[in-house]
N, C-alpha and C positions, 0 to 999 in steps of 0.2 A: 830327407822327407820331401816328397813331391808337392809342388804347389798346385793349388786348384785354380783353373783358369777363371779370371775375372777381369772384366774390362779389356785392357790391352794385352793381358797375358795370353800367350799362344796356347793352342791345344797341346796337351803332352803328346810327344812324339809317339809313344806307345799306342796312343789312341788313333793315330793317322793310318791310313792305308799306305801300302808301299808307294802307290802312285801319288798320293797327296804329299807324303814326305819328300819324295823325289822332286815333285814340282816346287815345293817350298824351297828345297836346297838350290834348285836352278835359279830361283828368284834371288836368293841371297848372293849366289855367285855372280849373277848379272849385276847386282848392286855394287859388289866389290870391284868388278871389272870396269864399270862405268865411273867409278869414283864418286858416286852419289851418296854413299853411306855417311850419315851424320856422325861426327866424331864421338858425340855423346852416346851413340848407339853401337859403335864399332864393336866393342867387347861383347855386348849382349848378342849381336848378330853372329859374331864368330863363335861364341859359346853355343848358340842355337845350331849353327851349321855343324859344329863338332858332334853335338848330340844326335843330330839326324844322321850324320855319317856312321857313327857308332851303332845306332839302332838298325839302319839299313844293312850294315855289315853283319850284325848279329842274325838278322833275319836270313840273309843269303847263306851264312854258314849253317844255320839250323836247317834250311831248306835242302842244302847240299847233303847234309848228313841223313836227312830223311830220305832223299832220293837214292843215296848209296845203300840205304837199308832196303827200300822197296824194290829196286831193279832186280836184284838177285832172286827175290821172291817171285816176281813177275816171270823172269827167265825160267825158274824152276816150275812154276805152274804151267808155263807154255810147253816145256819139255814133257811134262806128264801128259798133257793133252795130245801131243804129237806122237809120242811113242807107244801109246796103247789105244785100242778102240774099245768099243763096249764089251766085248768078250774077253778083254785082257791080252789079246795077242798083240805083238808089236805092229805098230801102224806103218805109215809111209816112210819113216826114217828109222834107221838102226841106232841103237845107243852108241854114243861117241861120235856121231856124225856132227858136222859143223852147220847146224841150222838154228843157231840161236836167234832170239828176237832182235837183238841189237847188234 
């Protein structure tokens, strides 16, 4: 069950923008690299970093799946526009020619 942010509790990662989560992760990494992390907060900061990495990874995978779904639709729509004009006759390119959008 997710905790509600109060006081020092951080904003849930799912509520952060990608840029905000990435910036927070950068800050945690900087803490670790500098050796400034308080031993009492070490596990908490490591858990938060892991939570951020998992969320950002899930967002990237979801975005990739969506892009993979949309690009063929865009290419298909582009081919329809190129291969016929208003009267239905073939346009500037012949079917099967290599003039894809990407």
